[in-house]
Structure formats: structure tokens, C-alpha cells
N, C-alpha and C positions, 0 to 999 in steps of 0.2 A: 977732298975728300966729298962726295954727294951724300945731301940725306934722302934715306929711303923713302920711297913712294909709297903711300898707302893706300888701297882699296878702297874706302873710305873717302877719299881726297877725289881721286879720279873720277867716284862717279859722281862729284857737286860740279866737273870742270866742266863749262861749257859745249854741248859737243856742234864741232865747226863741220862734221861732214852730215848734211841736212839732206831732208827728202828729195828726188827728184835729180836722183845721180847718175840713175842708168847703170848702176853697180849691180846684178847680182846677188845676193843675200848671203846664198853658198858657197863664193867664191870667197879665195884668199884675199883678193885685192883692197876689196874693204876693209879688211881685218886690220892690213898694212896699212893702209891710206888712215885711215882713224890711227893707228897707230902711231906713226909719223906725226900726225897734228896735235895727238896729247902728247909731243915732246915739247913740239914748238913751240 
């Protein structure tokens, strides 16, 4: 069984999606990509 992921721990992770990616902030794509990068 995997350990639960806490929001506090997530906020301390390095942000892998940097500026200049040309994705609009209101779209769902950057949110999905950010979640995939956090899971990797």
C-alpha cells in the first residue's frame, strides 16, 4: 500500500514545470502536466 501524500510535502517539492512553457494558465493541460510531473 502506498503512503498518503500530504499537501505540505507537495509544496516543498521542486517545481518541474518552469516559466516559458507557452501553456495558458487557465487551461487544464498545464494542471495535468504539473500533476504528472509531481507523480514522476
